[in-house]
VEXMIPA-149136 format. One record per atom (N, C-alpha, C): x, y, z. Coordinates in steps of 0.001 Angstrom, whole numbers, plus 500000, padded with zeros to 6 digits. Layout:
# residues N
XYZ
...
This chain:
# residues 377
196810621994930006
197352622793931116
198640622155931615
199679622985931835
200950622476932341
200769621926933747
201452620857934024
201367620218935330
202651620473936096
202523621063937281
203710621298938100
204322619973938527
205633619977938621
206390618804939056
207094619152940350
206896618347941369
207631618552942608
209080618147942435
209974618995942905
211411618703942848
211899618472944269
212454617291944511
212966616951945839
214453616650945720
215260617484946357
216721617320946372
217152616826947743
218011615831947756
218597615382949013
220037615886949079
220444616367950233
221818616810950457
222089616765951949
223307616443952305
223624616463953730
224315615221954248
224707614304953340
225499613153953772
226772613662954439
227172613062955551
228234613664956348
229549612887956339
229540611593956578
230795610858956616
231492611013957950
232360610069958239
232996610019959559
234389610602959588
234918611043958444
236279611582958409
236295612923957695
237376613663957887
237502614981957258
237510614875955739
238117613822955189
238168613663953736
236773613400953168
235982612598953870
234608612360953430
233785613640953509
233967614386954575
233202615638954719
233586616650953652
234839616627953209
235279617515952131
234447617284950872
234192616005950558
233401615670949377
231928615953949614
231386615483950743
229950615577950964
229484617015951175
230377617891951647
230004619299951765
229736619926950395
230347619355949362
230096619872948014
228656619623947579
227989618637948167
226605618336947789
225675619506948091
225977620248949145
225178621427949465
225333622470948357
226573622704947929
226814623680946862
226162623226945555
226253621932945257
225629621398944039
224115621582944102
223512621321945266
222066621510945427
221673622969945223
222467623894945738
222169625317945552
222182625685944071
223149625152943324
223191625423941893
221980624829941178
221571623622941565
220409622989940941
219124623752941246
219020624273942462
217838625062942824
217736626302941927
218847626991941757
218847628187940909
218442627836939473
218926626716938964
218578626307937603
217102625915937513
216604625226938546
215188624835938552
214281626060938578
214669627078939348
213876628300939381
213886628993938017
215042628960937350
215130629561936021
214298628780935001
214257627454935156
213470626626934228
211980626814934448
211565627006935711
210151627165936037
209404625836936003
208182625848936540
207342624663936478
207607623626937542
208506623921938490
208764623019939607
208097623577940860
207188622817941424
206523623240942653
205934622006943345
206253621833944616
207208622615945397
208654622232945062
209591623067945516
211016622734945462
211457622477946903
211885621269947166
212165620832948538
213606620353948662
214273620796949719
215610620310950047
215503619481951316
215787618196951213
215810617312952375
217261617199952842
217522617647954053
218913617711954511
219016617566956023
220095616940956460
220395616869957895
221180618092958348
221483618992957406
222252620201957711
221500621438957202
220324621715957714
219548622862957206
220283624185957347
221145624291958350
221882625540958555
222818625845957392
223217624827956619
224130625037955495
223485625823954363
222162625864954333
221460626549953250
221076627977953608
221236628340954888
220945629710955299
219488630068955081
219249631344954797
217893631836954542
217542631609953068
216532630809952827
216155630504951449
214930631314951057
214667631383949768
213513632118949259
212221631409949672
211105632143949727
209843631580950243
209379630328949502
209672630228948198
209181629072947445
210033627813947663
211120627945948401
211989626806948695
211654626274950082
211452624969950170
211106624336951448
212290623514951939
212726623789953163
213776622989953786
213113621930954660
213428620676954404
212911619565955203
214073618957955995
214197619267957285
215270618665958088
215071617148958190
216142616404958021
216085614949958115
216870614471959328
216678613212959660
217388612624960794
218883612552960506
219672612496961559
221106612310961413
221384610917960831
222579610722960237
222855609490959492
222575608194960244
222838608149961546
222643606893962278
221162606542962460
220273607502962242
218824607264962378
218081607436961052
218795607733959992
218167608126958729
217631606917957969
216433607040957415
215849606032956533
215436606745955248
216170606487954169
215954607210952922
214528607068952411
214071605819952241
212769605588951632
211622606181952419
211646606005953748
210576606545954582
210587608067954568
211786608658954532
211884610122954473
211273610646953184
211605610012952067
211070610446950778
209553610271950730
209054609126951178
207612608871951155
206867609847952054
207457610185953192
206821611131954109
206735612519953475
207784612945952784
207769614247952107
206679614275951039
206571613214950264
205552613123949218
204158613237949815
203922612503950915
202585612496951521
202238613851952122
203150614457952861
202839615711953556
202673616884952604
203379616839951473
203291617955950527
202320617675949385
201683616508949409
200698616193948386
201276616168946985
202488615647946841
203159615633945537
202623614480944697
202224614796943471
201709613780942553
202761613380941520
203425614402940945
204496614161939969
205793614669940578
206833613841940523
208044614217941254
209302613911940461
210258614821940575
211627614566940144
212484614548941397
213035613383941720
213936613235942861
215376613275942350
216230614061943017
217651614120942671
218460613878943944
219305612869943906
220103612512945069
221256613472945300
221832613414946482
222934614302946846
224136614134945944
224616615242945395
225788615225944522
225494614843943088
224224614570942769
223875614104941432
223713615253940446
224152614985939219
223871615849938061
224295617304938238
225523617560938682
225938618954938875
226072619741937574
226131619054936434
226287619751935158
224972619912934397
223846619515935005
222557619735934342
222355621224934049
221945621528932848
221677622923932470
220217623257932747
219886624531932644
218495624969932782
217632624282931724
218128624216930499
217362623591929415
217150622104929678
218169621429930191
218034619992930470
217056619742931615
217077620609932627
216104620481933715
214679620700933190
214529621656932294
213211621905931706
212739620696930905
213651620044930206
213302618836929448
212867617710930381
213577617543931498
213195616533932485
211830616856933093
211601618139933400
210302618573933929
209179618186932974
209389618460931695
208349618149930707
208129616642930579
209215615880930675
209092614424930581
208276613867931743
208527614396932956
207773613940934128
206316614375934023
206077615578933503
204711616091933363
203876615234932415
204528614532931513
203812613708930537
203645612256930978
204245611882932104
204183610486932530
202772610096932967
202362608915932594
201102608342933060
201427606961933624
201536606875934926
201950605640935603
203306605180935055
204247606122935043
205545605822934453
206694606428935215
207904606156934684
209127606532935386
210238606805934390
211049607825934690
212302608059933977
213429608064935005
214626607706934574
215781607703935478
217046607852934654
218074608409935279
219326608549934543
220016607208934348
219779606265935264
220363604930935167
219386603979935854
218692603178935079
217629602343935637
218147601402936732
219353600869936551
219864599875937492
220573600500938689
220946601756938589
221610602440939710
221319603927939590
220096604307939932
219600605652939636
220110606689940633
220456607862940107
220807609022940931
219710610078940872
218945610101939772
217720610899939760
216599610080939123
215401610303939639
214232609548939191
213045610504939103
212362610503937985
211106611220937850
209984610209937702
208893610369938447
207833609375938330
206459609943938707
205443609251938207
204040609563938480
203255608259938421
202431607994939420
202169608836940600
203241608655941678
203529609736942392
204531609659943456
204072608749944589
202759608572944700
202221607686945718
202585606233945511
203198605900944355
203651604529944116
204683604082945141
205280605042945842
206242604694946886
205623603798947957
204310603915948152
203663603107949187
203581601638948795
203859601323947524
203750599942947049
205083599209947029
206175599871947454
207475599213947393
208057599042948792
208988598111948890
209743597907950124
210799598999950182
210533600054950904
211344601273950842
212776601021951299
213766601408950462
215163601204950824
215588602120951971
216424601590952859
216793602362954046
217905603363953786
218996602930953133
220192603768953039
220441604339951647
220179603559950601
220625603933949261
219444604155948330
219614605096947392
218570605361946411
218761604578945123
219914603914944956
220303603352943667
219281602379943086
218662601557943930
217757600532943421
216303600947943346
215989602198943689
214585602604943785
213869602578942438
214524602987941366
213869602985940056
213436601572939681
214313600609939862
213976599227939530
212840598723940429
212859599108941716
211785598691942617
210433599247942178
210412600515941759
209157601124941347
208578600442940110
209438599942939256
208975599207938077
208533597797938456
209353597111939236
209068595706939544
207973595536940596
207920596442941573
206988596263942683
205739597139942575
205851598288941905
204693599190941768
204163599250940338
204784598464939430
204318598330938038
204343599631937248
205262600547937609
205433601736936778
206152601345935493
205858602057934419
206475601780933125
207736602620932977
208862601949932735
210127602667932562
210224603221931151
210451604527931053
210637605185929770
212087605650929680
212924604964928912
214365605255928879
214664606678928398
215728607251928953
216226608558928540
217488608380927701
217705609308926795
218969609325926069
220087609695927042
221185608952927061
222270609285927993
222953610604927618
223229611414928615
223978612659928430
225043612745929514
226029613585929304
227079613770930308
226474614244931613
225595615233931536
225029615809932752
224214614785933531
223476613934932822
222624612959933495
223428611837934138
224577611504933567
225325610338934035
226407610674935045
226605611955935345
227689612365936240
227134612716937608
227686612086938644
227358612476940008
228621612448940845
228609613168941947
229803613363942773
229687612548944053
230486611483944132
230522610634945316
231909610517945925
232931610902945181
234315610684945604
235156611921945316
236372611988945870
237256613108945533
237569613183944042
237672612041943383
237958612040941945
236831612700941172
235589612378941540
234437613019940888
234481614532941095
234801614942942321
234822616366942645
235923617086941870
237085616445941739
238179617044940973
237824617123939485
237145616106938977
236688616143937583
235714617296937364
234823617501938316
233882618613938228
234618619951938248
235637620056939085
236398621303939182
237067621666937859
237390620661937047
238078620899935777
237112621168934621
235804621097934888
234840621321933811
234367622775933825
234353623432932675
233994624861932650
232539625147932998
231652624155932967
230241624384933278
229895624104934736
230894623940935561
230678623812937007
229921625044937503
228873624839938316
228029625939938761
228724626898939711
228191628122939870
228882629151940666
229014628812942147
228001628206942761
228123627839944177
229174626747944353
229160625780943434
230140624696943514
231536625220943219
231648626110942246
232951626692941921
233517627445943121
232683628195943801
233137628941944979
233628627983946062
232900626878946242
233338625888947232
234684625286946848
234837624957945569
236068624310945106
237257625262945122
237005626546945077
238105627512945111
238472627916946528
237724627374947506
238100627565948904
239502626996949121
240319627675949900
241723627287950052
241899625841950494
241091625385951456
241251624037951979
240872622995950938
239741623184950264
239320622230949236
240345622175948108
240815623341947670
241798623387946585
243104622712946989
243530622937948211
244790622336948670
244680620820948738
243566620323949279
243400618884949445
243305618162948096
242724618826947100
242511618178945810
243631618425944810
244637619195945190
245630619658944213
246405618519943554
246826617513944320
247610616424943725
246754615615942753
245519615352943146
244600614597942294
244291615364941014
244077616665941117
243798617451939913
244998617475938979
246197617472939562
247399617390938741
247455616075937974
247067614985938624
247045613681937959
246017613658936826
244851614261937042
243837614319935986
244339615132934790
245029616223935067
245571617038933970
246622616261933178
247370615390933841
248331614528933133
247621613592932167
246475613074932606
245768612064931813
244952612666930676
244471613879930827
243525614446929864
244031614511928420
245314614836928164
245747614898926763
245613613574926015
245620612450926735
245503611166926037
244179611039925299
243126611715925774
241806611575925163
241769612104923733
242612613089923430
242533613769922129
243662613354921193
244426612321921554
245569611870920761
245294610496920162
245129610410918850
244774609127918218
245799608022918424
247057608373918645
248102607358918754
248254606800920173
247470607306921130
247599606832922511
246425605917922873
246550605241924023
245546604273924447
245230604468925921
243949604504926245
243486604664927619
242820603361928064
243127602944929288
242563601725929856
241496602102930871
240339601467930773
239250601651931728
239020600309932422
239016600309933744
238846599065934489
237864599271935623
236849598418935676
235837598516936729
234441598434936151
233527599214936722
232118599130936340
231818600003935116
232443599664933996
232223600388932742
230943599861932113
229992600743931836
228695600286931345
228705600094929832
227921599117929383
227764598885927949
227105600084927277
226253600805928017
225577601989927486
226574603097927177
227568603274928051
228526604365927886
229627604031926885
229948602773926746
231087602350925930
231056602933924516
229959602825923754
229973603402922403
230075604926922395
229580605573923439
229664607031923497
231105607479923741
231824606741924573
233235607053924781
234042606782923507
233711605700922825
234406605402921562
234198606539920566
232996607130920584
232692608246919683
233468609504920058
233588609769921373
234107611052921834
235600611069922131
236225609916922247
237657609867922550
238425609532921275
239421610358920943
240215610122919738
241166608950919911
241548608666921146
242507607610921431
241863606231921303
242703605206921354
242207603844921475
241785603603922932
240847602692923131
240354602406924480
240394600902924717
240932600518925860
240923599117926280
240068599025927544
239117598104927576
238145598042928661
238184596688929376
238230596755930705
238027595594931562
236783595913932412
235637595405931991
234393595748932666
233894594575933497
233589594851934761
233101593796935641
232363594392936834
231449593599937367
230686593899938583
229786595133938477
229199595344937284
228147596346937181
226999595962938113
226453596926938834
225327596657939715
225694595993941022
226968596006941374
227372595279942584
226774595892943855
226468597197943825
225945597834945034
224520597393945357
223809596866944351
222437596418944590
222288594905944435
223406594204944260
223363592754944085
223558592049945422
222904590911945573
223012590148946819
224174589163946786
224723588896945614
225792587897945544
227149588519945875
228111587704946306
229437588228946625
230132588810945392
230927589854945604
231683590466944510
232924589623944224
233101589279942953
234283588544942525
234842589232941285
236097589643941352
236718590440940304
237934589713939735
238001589629938412
239172589027937776
240427589831938102
240317591163938054
241463591997938410
241779591865939896
240745591627940718
240978591389942137
241812590152942367
241491589074941638
242296587853941749
243722588100941269
243845588919940196
245173589176939640
246057589965940598
245498591019941222
246315591805942141
246678590992943378
245805590067943775
246153589178944882
247296588245944495
247321587834943240
248335586894942766
249714587542942632
249755588761942047
251055589366941733
251457590468942704
250490591024943456
250770592130944359
250685593474943669
250414594548944424
250254595881943833
251464596367943051
252671596014943480
253869596535942809
254005596012941383
253500594807941120
253547594255939760
252265594523938984
251203594890939678
249894595094939070
249918596236938060
250435597400938448
250373598578937575
251373598529936430
252596597981936605
253479597835935444
252869597003934312
252014596039934645
251337595267933596
250435596177932767
249711597073933428
248853598017932704
249686599006931894
250854599382932406
251699600344931695
252167599798930356
252203598469930232
252581597869928954
251436597903927941
250226598216928407
249047598181927536
248521599553927149
248852600588927934
248242601881927661
249027603038928236
248518604247927949
249194605480928355
248554606131929568
247384605683929959
246710606155931169
245721605081931596
245511604969932908
244590603985933463
243580604685934361
242298604448934104
241225604910934983
240662603668935668
240863603597936984
240595602384937743
239512602618938789
238425601875938666
237353601865939664
237793600928940790
238458601491941795
239035600656942850
237986600026943754
236757600523943717
235733599974944615
235438598520944286
235648598114943044
235502596709942690
236596595878943359
237821596368943319
238932595664943971
238719595585945479
238210596662946066
237998596679947515
236857595743947923
235834595634947077
234698594766947401
235003593300947132
235979593041946267
236364591665945937
236760590912947204
236158589765947398
236477588980948585
235988589609949871
235050590551949754
234469591221950925
235526591945951760
236495592536951071
237495593336951788
236832594626952264
236945594939953518
236311596133954089
237316597282954131
237065598321953331
237941599493953284
237103600706953657
237554601486954616
236785602635955095
236690603717954024
235676604569954161
235550605710953266
236777606606953327
237310606800954516
238515607615954674
239664607060953838
239900605748953921
241022605161953196
240796605172951694
239567604930951262
239265604995949823
239552606388949286
239095607407950009
239274608782949550
240746609198949595
241459608782950640
242882609110950738
243658608486949580
243291607267949198
243940606619948061
243683607399946779
242425607812946560
242085608604945368
242937609869945285
243177610495946433
243823611799946481
245345611714946558
245864610506946689
247315610351946792
247871610710948152
247033610656949188
247476610969950554
247886609667951233
249012609123950790
249422607764951168
249616607628952668
250217608637953284
250519608524954714
249276608580955595
248123608906955012
246877608955955784
246089607644955709
246559606680954896
245826605427954689
246198604429955788
245181603884956437
245412602971957552
245484601509957111
244639601123956163
244582599734955707
245815599389954875
246457598290955193
247733597953954561
247597597707953062
246600596902952658
246429596621951235
246145597904950456
245260598742950981
244909599990950295
246115600906950183
246916600961951239
248119601798951211
249109601298950162
249303599981950081
250217599419949094
249708599658947670
248400599487947476
247815599701946150
247953601156945727
247616602076946623
247680603495946295
249116603940946055
250036603471946882
251444603838946711
251958603383945350
251624602143944974
252063601618943679
251425602395942533
250161602789942685
249474603536941636
250102604899941413
250409605584942504
250947606930942381
252414606935941969
253078605786942049
254477605670941634
254622604881940337
253529604695939613
253524603773938471
254284604283937251
254551605582937183
255300606118936049
254423606510934870
253106606334934993
252163606829933992
250884607184934755
249996607992934167
248839608465934937
247866607340935293
247741607085936590
246724606168937100
245728607000937898
244476607008937473
243421607748938159
242525606736938860
242421606865940171
241606605943940954
240361606664941458
239273605914941560
238035606493942063
236962605437942143
235693605875942105
234566604964942125
233989604780940741
232693604533940683
232041604245939417
232169605392938420
232045606645938886
232083607786937964
233427607923937262
234485607369937867
235814607469937258
235905606698935953
234962605763935727
234939605032934464
233573605180933780
232808606197934195
231491606401933583
231240607894933396
230257608443934114
229867609829933869
230949610852934135
231729610659935192
232808611590935491
233876611578934419
234220610377933940
235192610258932851
234683610956931598
233401610746931282
232811611378930099
232870612902930221
232603613420931426
232698614867931644
234133615353931477
235098614556931930
236509614934931793
236930614934930327
236428613975929565
236698613952928121
236147615219927465
234936615598927849
234326616823927310
235165618044927662
235635618106928902
236488619227929316
237786619250928527
238345618076928251
239596617998927486
239409618541926072
238312618183925424
238076618678924070
237833620182924054
237174620711925090
236972622159925159
238321622878925265
239221622330926078
240550622922926189
241322622773924882
241207621607924265
241878621362922996
241403622338921922
240096622553921872
239548623463920860
239945624917921122
240267625224922371
240750626564922715
242267626686922539
242906625593922091
244353625609921882
245158625445923144
244516625066924257
245223624911925533
245783623514925680
245037622509925240
245424621112925416
245721620529924039
246985620242923771
247382619794922442
247961618383922502
């Protein structure tokens, strides 16, 4: 007999600035697309949306449950998830975090459903060390872990280490490894033809399109390098060993990688970056010309540079740097870095982890689709 799997989606992260809200509002649209796909796949019951913005979802169908959550200053992720599991009597669960997996297809969701239905004291996750979605059984294992307050990234590892669930690895896919946390991720999603209808409608809104226009132009500059064997792309930041061979397979160009500080968001030790030391030594104005001598485009995970030496950079400033809104950046170092990047004379794409992982892989896929259609040569 088929076993129903509870689907719990989180959406509603807000942020303190207009630029952050521009990105986080997309999580509602992404959740709506995932709900429609889950309904088409079948076998998910209950389907629950945990959100601090229930009004954003309007009137939902009877089989969809809206669970209002506390506002960000009072929110506890782990306790909220455990409470939902207990009150709804969920035994097998697929949890998907806000903005995660916007390119999952109906077939891929059905495959995940079946994988969770077959688990016996086990767990699947898109990324064991920094998970954005997790399927596990029994869901009551949450009571055996020290529930994380703010972030979901370390929960998969906790369930294995503290609740003794068995991790069953998944084959990496573009859809599983891509999540939207930054303007760069959102712009990459906008350029992919499989972007869902609710998300597409949000991205075609005049304000969202206007704010992302410069960044999308920069991505379009960089995309042809992926399909040209004579060019070279540089990846710097939290590039995973798992993704590296897949990018080598899918990108026609040469690739140069500077990988460091994987797992820094869940690590207790201070972040120390070789590139961070280098930019401190030479300054932002000399930093990017050095990369220009090595490649034709640079994808830079700036969050490693910002975390280096415990430099505190606001979400607003990080997002403004990604988008090329130099005059909106308050922090001096971030403003100098972003200004130098946008004036570097070759495509420099700045963002978070997805800019050198799942989002990049999705952009490569979009580039080949355009190339095969004769648009990108």
